[in-house]
C-alpha positions as CSV (number, residue, x, y, z in Angstrom):
1,X,-4.0,28.9,0.7
2,X,-2.1,28.4,-2.1
3,X,0.2,25.9,-0.7
4,X,-3.2,24.3,0.6
5,X,-4.5,24.3,-3.1
6,X,-1.5,22.4,-4.4
7,X,-1.4,19.7,-1.6
8,X,-5.2,19.4,-2.8
9,X,-4.5,19.3,-6.5
10,X,-1.6,16.6,-6.1
11,X,-4.2,15.0,-3.8
12,X,-6.8,14.8,-6.7
13,X,-4.0,13.8,-9.2
14,X,-2.7,11.0,-7.0
15,X,-6.1,9.7,-6.2
16,X,-7.6,9.8,-9.5
17,X,-4.5,8.1,-11.1
18,X,-4.3,5.5,-8.2
19,X,-8.3,4.9,-8.3
20,X,-7.8,4.1,-11.9
21,X,-5.0,1.8,-11.6
22,X,-6.9,-0.1,-8.8
23,X,-10.0,-0.3,-10.4
24,X,-7.8,-2.0,-13.2
25,X,-5.6,-4.1,-10.9
26,X,-9.1,-5.2,-9.4
27,X,-10.5,-6.3,-12.9
28,X,-7.3,-7.9,-13.7
29,X,-7.5,-9.7,-10.4
30,X,-10.4,-10.9,-11.0
31,X,-9.1,-12.3,-14.4
32,X,-6.6,-14.1,-12.8
33,X,-8.7,-15.7,-10.6
34,X,-10.9,-16.9,-13.6
35,X,-7.8,-17.8,-15.0
36,X,-5.8,-19.8,-12.4
37,X,-8.1,-20.1,-9.6
38,X,-8.0,-19.9,-6.1
39,X,-4.9,-22.2,-5.8
40,X,-3.1,-20.8,-8.6
41,X,-3.5,-17.1,-6.7
42,X,-2.0,-19.1,-3.8
43,X,0.6,-20.2,-5.6
44,X,1.3,-16.5,-7.4
45,X,1.4,-15.1,-3.4
46,X,4.4,-17.4,-2.7
47,X,6.0,-16.2,-5.5
48,X,5.0,-12.7,-4.6
49,X,5.9,-12.8,-1.1
50,X,9.8,-13.7,-2.2
51,X,9.9,-11.0,-5.0
52,X,8.7,-8.4,-2.3
53,X,11.4,-9.1,-0.2
54,X,14.1,-9.0,-2.9
55,X,12.4,-5.5,-4.1
56,X,13.0,-4.3,-0.3
57,X,16.8,-5.4,-0.7
58,X,16.8,-3.8,-4.2
59,X,15.2,-0.4,-3.0
60,X,17.1,-0.2,0.3
61,X,15.4,2.8,1.6
62,X,16.3,4.7,-1.5
63,X,12.6,5.8,-2.1
64,X,12.5,7.7,1.0
65,X,15.8,9.0,1.5
66,X,15.3,10.6,-1.8
67,X,12.1,12.1,-0.6
68,X,13.4,13.5,2.7
69,X,16.4,15.1,1.1
70,X,15.1,16.7,-1.7
71,X,12.3,17.9,-0.2
72,X,14.6,19.2,2.8
73,X,17.4,21.0,0.2
74,X,14.4,22.5,-1.8
75,X,12.9,23.8,1.3
76,X,15.9,25.9,2.2
77,X,16.3,27.0,-1.6
78,X,19.2,24.5,-2.9
79,X,18.1,23.3,-6.1
80,X,21.7,22.0,-6.6
81,X,21.6,20.2,-3.8
82,X,18.5,18.5,-4.9
83,X,19.8,17.0,-8.1
84,X,23.2,15.7,-6.5
85,X,20.6,13.8,-4.1
86,X,18.9,12.3,-7.1
87,X,22.3,11.1,-8.3
88,X,23.4,9.8,-5.1
89,X,20.2,7.7,-4.4
90,X,20.3,6.4,-7.8
91,X,24.0,5.1,-7.8
92,X,23.4,3.6,-4.2
93,X,20.4,2.0,-5.5
94,X,21.6,0.8,-8.6
95,X,24.6,-1.3,-7.2
96,X,22.3,-2.7,-4.3
97,X,19.7,-3.9,-6.9
98,X,21.9,-5.4,-9.6
99,X,23.5,-7.6,-7.2
100,X,20.3,-8.8,-5.5
101,X,18.7,-9.3,-8.8
102,X,22.0,-11.6,-9.3
103,X,21.6,-13.5,-6.2
104,X,17.9,-14.2,-6.6
105,X,18.4,-15.5,-10.1
106,X,21.0,-17.9,-8.7
107,X,19.1,-19.0,-5.8
108,X,15.9,-19.4,-7.2
109,X,16.3,-23.1,-7.7
110,X,17.1,-23.0,-3.8
111,X,13.9,-21.3,-3.0
112,X,11.5,-22.8,-5.0
113,X,12.7,-26.1,-3.7
114,X,13.5,-25.9,-0.3
115,X,11.6,-22.8,0.9
116,X,8.4,-22.3,-0.9
117,X,8.3,-26.2,-1.1
118,X,6.9,-25.8,-4.7
119,X,9.6,-26.1,-7.7
120,X,6.6,-24.5,-9.7
121,X,7.6,-21.3,-8.4
122,X,11.5,-21.1,-9.6
123,X,10.9,-20.1,-13.2
124,X,9.1,-17.4,-12.1
125,X,11.4,-16.0,-9.5
126,X,14.1,-16.0,-12.3
127,X,12.4,-13.8,-14.4
128,X,11.5,-11.6,-11.8
129,X,14.9,-11.1,-11.0
130,X,15.5,-9.2,-14.2
131,X,12.9,-6.3,-13.1
132,X,14.7,-5.3,-9.9
133,X,17.0,-2.7,-11.2
134,X,14.4,-0.9,-13.1
135,X,12.2,-1.1,-9.9
136,X,14.8,0.4,-8.0
137,X,15.1,3.5,-10.2
138,X,11.7,4.0,-10.6
139,X,11.5,4.1,-6.7
140,X,14.4,6.7,-6.5
141,X,12.2,8.6,-9.4
142,X,9.1,8.4,-7.7
143,X,10.6,9.6,-4.6
144,X,12.2,12.8,-6.2
145,X,8.5,13.3,-7.9
146,X,6.9,12.9,-4.5
147,X,9.1,15.5,-3.0
148,X,8.7,18.5,-6.1
149,X,4.7,17.7,-5.7
150,X,4.6,17.0,-9.4
151,X,2.5,13.7,-9.3
152,X,1.0,14.0,-12.3
153,X,4.0,12.6,-14.1
154,X,4.7,10.0,-11.6
155,X,1.0,8.7,-11.9
156,X,1.2,8.8,-15.8
157,X,4.4,6.4,-15.5
158,X,2.3,4.2,-13.2
159,X,-0.6,4.0,-15.7
160,X,2.2,2.9,-18.6
161,X,3.3,0.3,-16.4
162,X,0.2,-1.5,-15.7
163,X,-0.9,-0.9,-19.3
164,X,2.1,-2.5,-20.5
165,X,1.9,-5.1,-17.4
166,X,-1.7,-6.1,-18.0
167,X,-1.4,-6.4,-21.8
168,X,1.8,-8.9,-21.5
169,X,0.4,-10.9,-18.9
170,X,-2.9,-11.5,-20.4
171,X,-0.9,-12.3,-23.8
172,X,1.3,-14.5,-21.9
173,X,-1.2,-16.2,-19.9
174,X,-3.0,-16.9,-22.7
175,X,-0.4,-18.6,-24.6
176,X,1.0,-20.6,-21.4
177,X,-1.6,-21.8,-19.3
178,X,-2.2,-24.5,-21.6
179,X,1.1,-26.0,-20.8
180,X,0.5,-25.7,-16.6
181,X,0.2,-23.4,-13.8
182,X,4.2,-23.3,-13.4
183,X,4.2,-21.6,-17.0
184,X,0.8,-19.2,-16.5
185,X,2.7,-18.0,-13.3
186,X,5.8,-17.2,-15.5
187,X,3.6,-15.3,-17.9
188,X,2.5,-13.1,-14.7
189,X,6.1,-12.7,-14.1
190,X,6.8,-11.7,-17.6
191,X,4.2,-9.2,-17.8
192,X,5.6,-7.5,-14.4
193,X,9.2,-7.3,-15.9
194,X,7.6,-5.8,-19.0
195,X,5.8,-3.2,-16.6
196,X,8.9,-2.0,-14.9
197,X,10.8,-1.4,-17.6
198,X,8.2,0.6,-19.3
199,X,7.8,2.5,-16.1
200,X,11.5,3.2,-15.5
201,X,12.1,4.5,-19.3
202,X,9.0,6.9,-19.0
203,X,10.0,8.2,-15.5
204,X,13.6,8.5,-16.7
205,X,12.6,11.0,-19.6
206,X,10.2,12.9,-17.6
207,X,13.1,13.8,-14.9
208,X,15.5,14.5,-17.5
209,X,13.2,17.2,-18.8
210,X,11.8,18.4,-15.3
211,X,15.2,18.4,-13.2
212,X,16.4,21.1,-15.8
213,X,14.5,23.8,-14.0
214,X,16.4,23.8,-10.8
215,X,19.1,26.0,-11.8
216,X,19.9,27.5,-8.1
217,X,23.5,26.3,-7.5
218,X,23.7,26.0,-3.8
219,X,23.6,22.7,-2.4
220,X,24.7,21.1,1.1
221,X,28.0,19.4,1.6
222,X,26.9,16.4,3.5
223,X,24.2,14.8,1.5
224,X,25.9,11.2,1.1
225,X,26.1,10.9,4.9
226,X,22.4,12.6,5.5
227,X,21.2,9.7,2.9
228,X,23.0,7.1,4.9
229,X,21.5,8.0,8.1
230,X,18.1,8.2,6.5
231,X,18.3,5.0,3.8
232,X,20.6,2.7,6.2
233,X,18.2,2.2,9.1
234,X,15.2,2.2,7.1
235,X,16.9,-0.5,5.0
236,X,18.1,-2.4,7.6
237,X,14.9,-2.7,9.5
238,X,12.8,-3.3,6.1
239,X,15.1,-6.3,5.4
240,X,14.4,-7.8,8.7
241,X,10.8,-7.0,8.5
242,X,10.3,-8.3,5.0
243,X,12.4,-11.4,5.6
244,X,10.3,-12.4,8.8
245,X,6.8,-11.6,6.8
246,X,7.9,-13.7,3.8
247,X,8.7,-16.6,6.1
248,X,5.5,-15.9,7.6
249,X,3.7,-15.8,4.3
250,X,5.4,-19.1,3.4
251,X,4.4,-20.4,6.6
252,X,0.8,-20.2,6.1
253,X,0.0,-22.6,3.2
254,X,2.5,-25.2,5.6
255,X,0.4,-24.5,8.8
256,X,-2.8,-25.1,6.8
257,X,-1.3,-28.6,5.4
258,X,-0.5,-29.2,9.0
259,X,-4.1,-28.7,10.0
260,X,-5.3,-31.5,7.6
261,X,-5.9,-29.5,4.4
262,X,-4.4,-30.7,1.3
263,X,-2.0,-28.9,-0.8
264,X,-4.5,-27.3,-3.2
265,X,-7.0,-26.5,-0.4
266,X,-4.2,-24.5,1.5
267,X,-3.1,-22.8,-1.6
268,X,-6.8,-22.2,-2.1
269,X,-7.9,-21.2,1.1
270,X,-4.5,-18.5,0.9
271,X,-5.5,-17.5,-2.6
272,X,-8.8,-16.9,-1.6
273,X,-8.0,-14.4,1.6
274,X,-4.7,-12.6,0.3
275,X,-5.6,-12.7,-3.4
276,X,-9.6,-11.8,-2.9
277,X,-10.6,-10.6,0.3
278,X,-7.5,-8.0,1.3
279,X,-7.1,-6.6,-2.1
280,X,-11.1,-5.7,-1.9
281,X,-10.8,-4.2,1.3
282,X,-7.8,-2.2,0.7
283,X,-9.4,-0.8,-2.6
284,X,-11.2,2.1,-1.0
285,X,-7.6,3.0,0.4
286,X,-6.5,5.0,-2.4
287,X,-7.5,8.0,-1.2
288,X,-5.8,7.4,2.3
289,X,-2.8,6.2,0.6
290,X,-2.2,9.1,-1.7
291,X,-2.6,11.3,1.5
292,X,-0.1,9.1,3.2
293,X,2.8,9.9,0.4
294,X,1.9,13.5,0.2
295,X,2.3,14.0,3.6
296,X,6.1,12.9,4.2
297,X,7.7,15.8,2.1
298,X,5.0,18.3,3.8
299,X,5.8,17.3,7.1
300,X,9.6,17.2,6.6
301,X,9.7,20.6,5.4
302,X,7.7,21.8,8.4
303,X,10.4,20.6,10.6
304,X,12.9,21.6,8.0
305,X,11.8,25.5,8.4
306,X,10.3,25.0,12.6
307,X,6.9,25.5,12.1
308,X,5.1,23.4,14.6
309,X,1.9,24.6,15.0
310,X,1.3,23.6,11.3
311,X,2.7,20.4,11.6
312,X,-0.1,19.6,14.3
313,X,-2.8,21.1,12.5
314,X,-1.9,18.8,9.2
315,X,-1.5,15.6,11.6
316,X,-4.9,16.0,13.1
317,X,-6.7,17.1,10.3
318,X,-5.7,14.3,8.2
319,X,-6.3,11.9,11.1
320,X,-9.7,13.2,11.6
321,X,-10.3,12.4,7.8
322,X,-9.2,9.3,7.8
323,X,-10.8,8.2,11.1
324,X,-14.5,9.5,9.2
325,X,-13.4,7.7,5.8
326,X,-12.2,4.2,7.0
327,X,-15.4,3.6,9.8
328,X,-17.4,4.3,7.0
329,X,-15.5,1.8,4.7
330,X,-15.8,-0.6,7.2
331,X,-19.5,-0.3,8.0
332,X,-20.4,-1.1,4.3
333,X,-17.9,-3.7,3.6
334,X,-19.3,-5.6,7.1
335,X,-23.0,-5.0,5.6
336,X,-22.5,-6.1,2.0
337,X,-19.9,-8.4,2.0
338,X,-21.7,-11.5,0.7
339,X,-23.0,-9.5,-2.2
340,X,-19.4,-8.0,-2.9
341,X,-17.8,-11.7,-3.0
342,X,-20.3,-12.8,-5.1
343,X,-20.4,-9.6,-7.7
344,X,-16.5,-9.1,-7.9
345,X,-15.2,-12.9,-7.5
346,X,-18.2,-15.1,-8.2
347,X,-17.1,-16.5,-5.0
348,X,-19.4,-17.3,-1.4
349,X,-15.8,-17.9,0.4
350,X,-14.4,-14.5,-0.3
351,X,-17.4,-12.6,0.7
352,X,-17.1,-14.8,4.1
353,X,-13.4,-13.5,4.5
354,X,-14.1,-9.8,3.5
355,X,-16.8,-10.0,6.5
356,X,-14.8,-11.7,9.1
357,X,-11.5,-9.0,8.1
358,X,-13.7,-5.9,7.6
359,X,-13.4,-5.2,11.2
360,X,-9.9,-4.6,10.5
361,X,-10.7,-2.2,8.1
362,X,-10.1,1.0,10.4
363,X,-6.7,-0.4,11.6
364,X,-5.1,-1.0,8.6
365,X,-6.3,2.8,6.9
366,X,-5.0,4.5,10.2
367,X,-1.8,2.6,10.4
368,X,-0.5,3.5,6.9
369,X,-1.7,7.0,7.5
370,X,0.4,7.1,10.9
371,X,3.2,5.2,9.0
372,X,3.3,8.5,6.6
373,X,3.4,10.7,9.4
374,X,6.2,9.0,11.1
375,X,8.5,9.1,8.4
376,X,7.5,12.8,7.4
377,X,8.8,13.6,10.9
378,X,11.8,11.5,10.8
379,X,10.3,8.6,12.9
380,X,11.1,6.2,10.1
381,X,13.5,3.8,12.6
382,X,10.3,3.8,14.8
383,X,7.9,2.8,12.5
384,X,10.5,0.2,11.0
385,X,10.6,-1.4,14.5
386,X,7.1,-1.8,15.2
387,X,6.9,-3.5,11.9
388,X,9.7,-5.9,13.0
389,X,7.7,-6.4,16.4
390,X,4.7,-7.1,14.7
391,X,6.2,-9.5,12.2
392,X,8.0,-11.6,14.6
393,X,4.6,-12.0,16.5
394,X,3.1,-12.7,13.3
395,X,5.6,-15.6,12.3
396,X,5.4,-17.1,15.8
397,X,1.9,-17.1,15.9
398,X,1.1,-18.4,12.4
399,X,3.9,-21.3,13.3
400,X,1.8,-22.3,16.6
401,X,-2.0,-21.6,16.0
402,X,-2.3,-23.0,12.1
403,X,-1.8,-26.2,12.6
404,X,-4.5,-26.7,15.4
405,X,-6.7,-23.9,14.6
406,X,-6.4,-24.0,10.4
407,X,-7.5,-20.5,8.5
408,X,-9.2,-19.0,12.4
409,X,-5.5,-19.1,13.5
410,X,-4.3,-17.1,10.8
411,X,-7.2,-14.4,10.9
412,X,-6.9,-14.1,14.6
413,X,-2.9,-13.7,13.9
414,X,-3.7,-11.0,11.4
415,X,-6.0,-9.1,13.6
416,X,-3.8,-9.1,16.7
417,X,-0.7,-8.0,14.8
418,X,-2.1,-5.3,13.0
419,X,-3.9,-3.6,15.9
420,X,-0.6,-4.1,17.9
421,X,1.3,-2.5,15.5
422,X,-1.2,0.8,14.8
423,X,-1.3,0.9,18.7
424,X,2.6,1.3,18.8
425,X,2.6,3.3,16.0
426,X,-0.3,6.1,17.4
427,X,1.5,6.3,20.6
428,X,4.8,7.3,19.4
429,X,3.1,9.9,17.4
430,X,1.4,11.3,20.1
431,X,5.0,11.8,21.8
432,X,5.8,14.2,18.6
433,X,2.2,16.0,18.1
434,X,-0.5,16.9,20.1
435,X,-3.1,14.7,18.9
436,X,-6.9,15.9,19.1
437,X,-9.0,12.7,18.4
438,X,-11.6,12.1,21.4
439,X,-13.0,8.7,22.1
440,X,-16.7,10.5,22.1
441,X,-15.6,11.7,18.6
442,X,-14.9,8.1,17.5
443,X,-18.4,6.9,18.8
444,X,-20.3,9.4,16.9
445,X,-18.6,8.3,14.0
446,X,-19.6,4.7,14.7
447,X,-23.3,5.7,16.1
448,X,-23.7,7.3,12.5
449,X,-22.4,4.2,10.5
450,X,-24.7,2.0,12.1
451,X,-27.9,4.1,11.8
452,X,-26.9,5.2,8.5
453,X,-26.9,1.0,7.5
454,X,-30.3,0.7,9.4
455,X,-31.8,3.3,7.6
456,X,-30.7,3.0,4.5
457,X,-31.6,-0.9,4.7
458,X,-35.0,0.1,5.6
459,X,-35.7,2.8,3.0
460,X,-34.4,0.3,0.4
461,X,-36.3,-2.6,1.6
462,X,-39.4,-0.8,1.5
463,X,-38.9,0.4,-2.3
464,X,-37.8,-3.2,-3.1
465,X,-34.5,-2.1,-4.3
466,X,-31.3,-4.5,-4.3
467,X,-29.0,-3.3,-6.8
468,X,-25.8,-2.8,-4.9
469,X,-24.2,0.0,-6.3
470,X,-27.3,2.0,-5.1
471,X,-27.5,0.1,-1.6
472,X,-23.8,1.6,-0.9
473,X,-24.4,4.8,-2.6
474,X,-27.5,5.4,-0.5
475,X,-25.6,4.1,2.7
476,X,-23.1,6.5,2.3
477,X,-25.4,9.3,1.6
478,X,-27.2,9.0,4.7
479,X,-23.4,8.4,6.5
480,X,-22.8,11.8,5.3
481,X,-26.1,13.5,6.5
482,X,-25.9,11.9,9.9
483,X,-22.1,13.5,10.1
484,X,-23.5,16.7,9.6
485,X,-26.1,16.1,12.2
486,X,-23.6,15.0,14.8
487,X,-21.2,18.0,13.9
488,X,-18.7,15.5,12.9
489,X,-18.4,17.5,9.8
490,X,-18.8,21.3,10.3
491,X,-19.5,24.1,8.7
492,X,-16.2,25.1,9.4
493,X,-14.6,22.0,7.5
494,X,-17.0,22.7,4.5
495,X,-15.8,26.5,4.0
496,X,-12.3,25.3,4.2
497,X,-12.9,22.7,1.6
498,X,-14.9,25.3,-0.7
499,X,-12.0,27.8,-0.3
500,X,-9.5,25.4,-1.8
501,X,-11.5,25.7,-5.4
502,X,-11.9,29.7,-5.0
503,X,-9.6,31.6,-7.5
């Protein structure tokens, strides 16, 4: 039970910090949407799509490599091996990230002019190139803190990054926006660089202090080989996936323009979906994302120690928790989409897209969990292969459908590819871990959510209450009560949960 308490404490730490960061991030996104508008958000998404591709190259699988290596070394009592793994991964990430940063800086002009088709992106891309080495160091050190389950320190670094990033961005945008959208986007890039540098410095000093407790001299001799076995396949797969997804993202405004929309209208529609609807839909996923990160070292250690029963127990309990949460969140977004779009973004279009894309919430949330599980049991190559397949299908469909069907073609593509990826991933997991999810159980959850919305709506309408936060809380409360009545949450589950807090 001590181990469970440690995991739960880390979960609370990561969730609390992530929730705080998401709230700040969403507020910041609202600020940007008001400052630069939907078209500006669309332009920013183009810049960030290339930056995320460069970041994938800069990290090159180092985060997952260090998480697995440190967890495996510590799991077998080899503390010196854990420190050596950090050093190897840092050197590996630094060499690659510096090379990628130089390439992005030099090639920014060609990328902006010929690939993105908008010269206003060039300056921001060049500024962002300076952040890549710091990003790579943060990835390695973050992987270490995940592996040793000391996530409070990593969370503190992330908060420091956001504070510096947002502060610098607000100042830069306020100064540069009068000069035009190009300079406003460049200001956002400056803020991102300052945030990465602050996080890197903070994490480095925390690591120096933390690693002194690793005194055992035992060390594996094959660490470089094992690192490459983990990092290289992940990196190669991530390169392909990120490249295809970047092409896919840049094809969206192009396809919308081909369908008849003007350049600014195309950027506005793209910005509303990617910069407003999807970030809000993914906001509650902070809880499941925390579990997804924590489960990687836990499952890796279970495998290293040969504990298949514990591994199966963790996987099934987490999957059931994920389903319960994801279906509840889907119902709330679907029911209150219009109110959320207006309340958060003052945008009817955002509410419209939130309702349409809400049906993807269970798939996106569960896919995140399953992806973490596959990485934890050493199936990261298969996971990346599914991501590549998804991206190829997505890019092809966007190229074919958007010129004919416009934004409807993009939404169809998004739904099809995410569903396909999840189906392949859960099938892969099922081959290694016996899953206990039943169709009847899923039906109960859906039944509970639908009836929770009906009952809460009737109750609040009778009282004449329309305040959105109270409506959401009442619907969630009724959902929980129905889950208890239908035995989706059992007395055993509650006893287990309470035991975590017992002395």
